C-alpha positions as a LaTeX table, in Angstrom:
\begin{tabular}{lrrr}
\hline
Residue & $x$ (\AA) & $y$ (\AA) & $z$ (\AA) \\
\hline
Unk1 & 85.59 & $-16.62$ & 82.19 \\
Unk2 & 89.08 & $-15.27$ & 81.57 \\
Unk3 & 87.82 & $-13.09$ & 78.70 \\
Unk4 & 84.87 & $-11.83$ & 80.73 \\
Unk5 & 87.13 & $-10.91$ & 83.67 \\
Unk6 & 89.54 & $-9.03$ & 81.38 \\
Unk7 & 86.60 & $-7.21$ & 79.81 \\
Unk8 & 85.31 & $-6.21$ & 83.23 \\
Unk9 & 88.79 & $-4.94$ & 84.18 \\
Unk10 & 88.71 & $-2.69$ & 81.10 \\
Unk11 & 85.24 & $-1.45$ & 82.08 \\
Unk12 & 86.57 & $-0.54$ & 85.54 \\
Unk13 & 89.28 & 1.54 & 83.81 \\
Unk14 & 86.58 & 3.33 & 81.79 \\
Unk15 & 84.61 & 4.00 & 84.99 \\
Unk16 & 87.69 & 5.34 & 86.78 \\
Unk17 & 88.50 & 7.70 & 83.90 \\
Unk18 & 84.91 & 8.90 & 83.67 \\
Unk19 & 84.36 & 9.49 & 87.41 \\
Unk20 & 87.98 & 10.41 & 88.29 \\
Unk21 & 87.90 & 7.82 & 91.10 \\
Unk22 & 87.24 & 4.09 & 91.15 \\
Unk23 & 83.59 & 3.40 & 91.98 \\
Unk24 & 82.93 & 0.88 & 94.76 \\
Unk25 & 81.16 & $-2.27$ & 93.58 \\
Unk26 & 80.12 & $-5.81$ & 94.43 \\
Unk27 & 80.08 & $-8.24$ & 91.51 \\
Unk28 & 78.29 & $-11.60$ & 91.52 \\
Unk29 & 78.99 & $-14.20$ & 88.85 \\
Unk30 & 76.01 & $-16.17$ & 87.57 \\
Unk31 & 75.68 & $-18.79$ & 84.87 \\
Unk32 & 72.69 & $-19.02$ & 82.57 \\
Unk33 & 71.06 & $-22.40$ & 81.98 \\
Unk34 & 73.02 & $-22.66$ & 78.72 \\
Unk35 & 76.29 & $-22.25$ & 80.67 \\
Unk36 & 77.13 & $-18.69$ & 79.60 \\
Unk37 & 78.42 & $-16.50$ & 82.42 \\
Unk38 & 77.25 & $-12.98$ & 83.21 \\
Unk39 & 77.63 & $-10.54$ & 86.09 \\
Unk40 & 75.25 & $-8.89$ & 88.47 \\
Unk41 & 76.89 & $-5.68$ & 89.55 \\
Unk42 & 75.97 & $-3.38$ & 92.42 \\
Unk43 & 77.73 & $-0.04$ & 92.13 \\
Unk44 & 77.85 & 2.96 & 94.45 \\
Unk45 & 76.44 & 5.50 & 91.95 \\
Unk46 & 74.00 & 5.99 & 89.15 \\
Unk47 & 75.37 & 5.19 & 85.69 \\
Unk48 & 73.18 & 5.90 & 82.71 \\
Unk49 & 72.17 & 2.89 & 80.67 \\
Unk50 & 73.32 & 4.51 & 77.42 \\
Unk51 & 76.81 & 5.29 & 78.77 \\
Unk52 & 77.23 & 1.84 & 80.30 \\
Unk53 & 76.04 & 0.07 & 77.14 \\
Unk54 & 78.44 & 2.09 & 74.99 \\
Unk55 & 81.38 & 1.46 & 77.36 \\
Unk56 & 80.58 & $-2.27$ & 77.67 \\
Unk57 & 80.51 & $-2.59$ & 73.87 \\
Unk58 & 83.77 & $-0.63$ & 73.53 \\
Unk59 & 85.62 & $-3.03$ & 75.83 \\
Unk60 & 84.25 & $-6.09$ & 74.02 \\
Unk61 & 81.48 & $-7.09$ & 76.40 \\
Unk62 & 78.64 & $-7.16$ & 73.88 \\
Unk63 & 75.53 & $-5.10$ & 73.43 \\
Unk64 & 73.26 & $-6.43$ & 76.18 \\
Unk65 & 73.23 & $-4.32$ & 79.33 \\
Unk66 & 70.38 & $-4.34$ & 81.83 \\
Unk67 & 70.31 & $-1.58$ & 84.45 \\
Unk68 & 67.96 & $-1.65$ & 87.44 \\
Unk69 & 67.80 & 0.59 & 90.47 \\
Unk70 & 68.14 & $-1.33$ & 93.72 \\
Unk71 & 66.94 & 0.52 & 96.81 \\
Unk72 & 69.57 & 0.61 & 99.54 \\
Unk73 & 67.16 & $-1.17$ & 101.89 \\
Unk74 & 66.82 & $-4.07$ & 99.44 \\
Unk75 & 70.49 & $-4.72$ & 98.63 \\
Unk76 & 70.83 & $-7.74$ & 100.91 \\
Unk77 & 67.71 & $-9.29$ & 99.38 \\
Unk78 & 69.01 & $-8.64$ & 95.87 \\
Unk79 & 72.43 & $-10.12$ & 96.61 \\
Unk80 & 71.13 & $-13.15$ & 98.50 \\
Unk81 & 68.93 & $-14.04$ & 95.54 \\
Unk82 & 72.01 & $-14.49$ & 93.36 \\
Unk83 & 74.27 & $-15.93$ & 96.01 \\
Unk84 & 71.93 & $-18.81$ & 96.81 \\
Unk85 & 71.04 & $-19.91$ & 93.29 \\
Unk86 & 72.06 & $-23.44$ & 92.40 \\
Unk87 & 73.55 & $-22.17$ & 89.16 \\
Unk88 & 76.33 & $-20.54$ & 91.15 \\
Unk89 & 77.34 & $-23.93$ & 92.48 \\
Unk90 & 78.14 & $-25.04$ & 88.95 \\
Unk91 & 80.85 & $-22.40$ & 88.53 \\
Unk92 & 84.22 & $-23.70$ & 87.36 \\
Unk93 & 86.91 & $-24.38$ & 89.94 \\
Unk94 & 88.91 & $-21.34$ & 91.01 \\
Unk95 & 86.35 & $-18.92$ & 89.63 \\
Unk96 & 85.35 & $-16.27$ & 92.10 \\
Unk97 & 81.61 & $-16.03$ & 92.40 \\
Unk98 & 81.65 & $-12.83$ & 94.42 \\
Unk99 & 84.21 & $-10.04$ & 94.06 \\
Unk100 & 84.28 & $-6.46$ & 95.21 \\
Unk101 & 86.30 & $-3.32$ & 94.88 \\
Unk102 & 89.15 & $-2.85$ & 97.32 \\
Unk103 & 87.15 & $-0.30$ & 99.29 \\
Unk104 & 84.54 & $-2.93$ & 100.23 \\
Unk105 & 85.47 & $-5.66$ & 102.72 \\
Unk106 & 82.99 & $-8.52$ & 102.50 \\
Unk107 & 84.90 & $-10.94$ & 104.70 \\
Unk108 & 86.85 & $-9.10$ & 107.38 \\
Unk109 & 89.96 & $-10.87$ & 108.60 \\
Unk110 & 90.01 & $-11.52$ & 112.34 \\
Unk111 & 92.60 & $-9.49$ & 114.22 \\
Unk112 & 95.97 & $-11.17$ & 114.50 \\
Unk113 & 97.11 & $-12.15$ & 117.99 \\
Unk114 & 100.75 & $-11.46$ & 117.12 \\
Unk115 & 101.89 & $-7.93$ & 116.48 \\
Unk116 & 104.92 & $-7.60$ & 114.23 \\
Unk117 & 106.93 & $-4.46$ & 113.83 \\
Unk118 & 110.13 & $-3.65$ & 112.01 \\
Unk119 & 112.84 & $-2.33$ & 114.31 \\
Unk120 & 115.91 & $-0.51$ & 113.03 \\
Unk121 & 118.08 & $-1.50$ & 115.97 \\
Unk122 & 121.28 & $-3.55$ & 115.98 \\
Unk123 & 120.53 & $-7.17$ & 116.86 \\
Unk124 & 123.11 & $-7.06$ & 119.67 \\
Unk125 & 121.12 & $-4.37$ & 121.50 \\
Unk126 & 117.97 & $-6.49$ & 121.27 \\
Unk127 & 119.90 & $-9.55$ & 122.41 \\
Unk128 & 121.16 & $-7.74$ & 125.54 \\
Unk129 & 117.71 & $-6.37$ & 126.30 \\
Unk130 & 115.93 & $-9.75$ & 126.00 \\
Unk131 & 118.55 & $-12.32$ & 126.99 \\
Unk132 & 116.69 & $-13.31$ & 130.14 \\
Unk133 & 113.83 & $-14.58$ & 127.90 \\
Unk134 & 116.03 & $-16.52$ & 125.42 \\
Unk135 & 114.78 & $-19.80$ & 124.01 \\
Unk136 & 117.36 & $-20.34$ & 121.27 \\
Unk137 & 120.37 & $-18.61$ & 119.72 \\
Unk138 & 121.89 & $-19.09$ & 116.25 \\
Unk139 & 125.50 & $-18.15$ & 115.60 \\
Unk140 & 127.45 & $-18.23$ & 112.33 \\
Unk141 & 130.75 & $-20.12$ & 111.82 \\
Unk142 & 132.65 & $-17.22$ & 113.43 \\
Unk143 & 130.35 & $-17.26$ & 116.48 \\
Unk144 & 128.66 & $-14.00$ & 115.43 \\
Unk145 & 125.02 & $-13.68$ & 116.46 \\
Unk146 & 122.66 & $-14.41$ & 113.55 \\
Unk147 & 119.31 & $-14.73$ & 115.31 \\
Unk148 & 117.59 & $-15.61$ & 118.54 \\
Unk149 & 114.10 & $-16.40$ & 119.74 \\
Unk150 & 112.52 & $-15.46$ & 123.03 \\
Unk151 & 109.61 & $-16.46$ & 125.17 \\
Unk152 & 107.51 & $-13.34$ & 125.77 \\
Unk153 & 107.49 & $-11.95$ & 129.33 \\
Unk154 & 104.76 & $-13.48$ & 131.49 \\
Unk155 & 105.06 & $-16.96$ & 129.97 \\
Unk156 & 107.00 & $-19.70$ & 131.66 \\
Unk157 & 110.41 & $-20.54$ & 130.28 \\
Unk158 & 110.59 & $-24.14$ & 129.15 \\
Unk159 & 113.88 & $-24.34$ & 127.28 \\
Unk160 & 115.95 & $-21.34$ & 128.27 \\
Unk161 & 119.34 & $-20.96$ & 126.59 \\
Unk162 & 122.29 & $-19.43$ & 128.39 \\
\hline
\end{tabular}
């Protein structure tokens, strides 16, 4: 698996050099009955079989390359066929069965409830502004303010520090 992944990374470099941008792709790992892994790759453009075969051989992937056109209306059917096969369940631990280029987001992360932002403001100014919402205060050995935590406005204070 490690060798196959490194070989695919080299192929992606070839594709990027050839097309001047990184093509978008979805890659599904499948194992043959004899245990040998191979990839099913959906890519966002046509690549000639001859070019792909030559590039795959050059990066050490072997001589067998099978290219099929998948109609855009049939992509989900094509992918689901390989995602539901029992052979995929026999993949080694920590091997990713489905990967994609960075431009494709298969599993969107839910929005975070907490919004963080970096402020370039002295901590003392923030302390003065938010001291009515204080929950805790940390001082160093010289009683200089190190950090503090607040309860956001609109929530009841349960352990207010003074």
